[in-house]
N, C-alpha and C positions, 0 to 999 in steps of 0.2 A: 909511915913516911909521908911528909908533906909534899905539896905540889912544888914544881920548879917555877920560879918567877921568870916572867918575860922581861928582857932588857928593854925598857921603854924607849930609850934613845934609838935603838936599832929598829924597833917596831914603827917608829915615826918615819924612818928613812927608807925602809925596804918593805916590799910586799912579796910574798911567795906566790908564784903562779900555780896553776893547776898541775902543770908538768913538773913542778918542784924547783924551778929556777927563781933566783932572787932578782927582782926588778927595782930600779931606783931612778929618781930624777937626776939630771945632770946638775953640777954645781956652777957657780959663777954667773948666775942670772939675776942677781939681786940689785947690784949697784955698779957704778962706773961702766954703764952700757954704752956711753958715747964713744969710748975709745975702742970698743970691740967691733969687728966687722960684721956686716949683715949676715954673711955666710956662717960665721962662728955662732952668732946668736940664734940663727935658724936651726943649726945642728944641735944646739944645747936644749932646744925645746923638746926634743924626742926623749923618750925613756930609753934606758939601757939596761943590760943584764950584767951582773958581776961575773968575774972570771970563775971558772970551775974550781980553782984551787982555794978561792976565798969563800965559796958557797957553804961548805960545812961549818965554818965559824958562825956565819949569819944564822944558819938553821939551828945551831946549838943555842944561840942567844934568844931565839924565838921558838920555843918548843911546841907551842900550840897553834902555830900559824899554818 
């Protein structure tokens, strides 16, 4: 039986931490930044973790992470 392929779009967006959580960068930081408040842009800088209900899907798409 062959190896399972990694879903490359998912691999570019998420990283699996040592504890098994999936970490990602926030969205909406590319353009139209002039109309966003400083507070919103500052909060979008930080990484975030996906919800526990969505984590198994991401881990299935990244079998070797």
